[in-house]
Wavefront OBJ file of the C-alpha trace (Angstrom):
o trace
v 122.367 179.647 130.443
v 120.330 182.642 129.358
v 118.697 185.719 130.817
v 115.066 185.111 131.771
v 113.845 188.411 130.247
v 115.148 190.826 127.591
v 116.785 194.186 128.316
v 113.329 195.703 127.729
v 111.923 193.335 130.387
v 110.008 191.291 127.789
v 109.427 187.570 128.338
v 111.825 185.130 126.688
v 110.023 182.030 127.952
v 106.702 182.176 126.145
v 103.776 179.881 125.400
v 104.120 180.317 121.639
v 107.016 181.647 119.583
v 106.207 184.279 116.958
v 109.624 184.046 115.295
v 110.531 181.523 112.576
v 111.720 178.285 114.177
v 114.789 176.412 113.019
v 114.334 173.359 115.244
v 110.959 172.913 116.915
v 110.813 170.860 120.105
v 114.537 170.277 120.630
v 114.926 172.207 123.888
v 114.480 169.951 126.892
v 115.765 172.246 129.664
v 116.074 176.017 130.084
v 118.512 177.449 132.634
v 118.237 181.136 133.586
v 119.305 183.311 136.502
v 115.889 182.586 138.066
v 116.122 178.813 137.925
v 115.829 175.680 135.839
v 112.693 175.092 133.749
v 111.478 172.211 131.586
v 109.161 172.920 128.624
v 106.047 170.737 128.859
v 103.953 171.844 125.893
v 101.488 173.471 128.298
v 104.027 175.788 129.931
v 107.197 175.259 131.932
v 107.740 172.877 134.837
v 109.869 174.377 137.599
v 112.768 172.003 138.180
v 114.607 174.287 140.601
v 114.488 177.951 141.565
v 117.625 179.991 142.230
v 118.305 180.903 145.870
v 116.045 183.744 146.991
v 113.707 183.491 143.962
v 110.059 182.763 144.684
v 107.663 180.912 142.415
v 105.643 184.130 142.129
v 108.709 186.056 140.894
v 109.469 183.372 138.327
v 105.833 183.273 137.175
v 105.743 187.063 136.740
v 108.867 186.927 134.551
v 107.582 184.038 132.418
v 105.218 184.468 129.472
v 103.737 180.986 129.854
v 102.175 179.090 132.758
v 104.404 177.426 135.303
v 103.067 173.924 135.836
l 1 2 3 4 5 6 7 8 9 10 11 12 13 14 15 16 17 18 19 20 21 22 23 24 25 26 27 28 29 30 31 32 33 34 35 36 37 38 39 40 41 42 43 44 45 46 47 48 49 50 51 52 53 54 55 56 57 58 59 60 61 62 63 64 65 66 67
């Protein structure tokens, strides 16, 4: 489980990581307070949204397309 955005409200779920990677492609599911997301290579597939969270809210907080 992780926070969907940083304390500065920056995206944590992004289309491309600018930081050095230690293990590329090993994450198969991301769980945040907004919902459950699956990386697809083209963005993130919404598996489930948290109660009261809309797709639009999740999309606005995500730095990659929701597919």
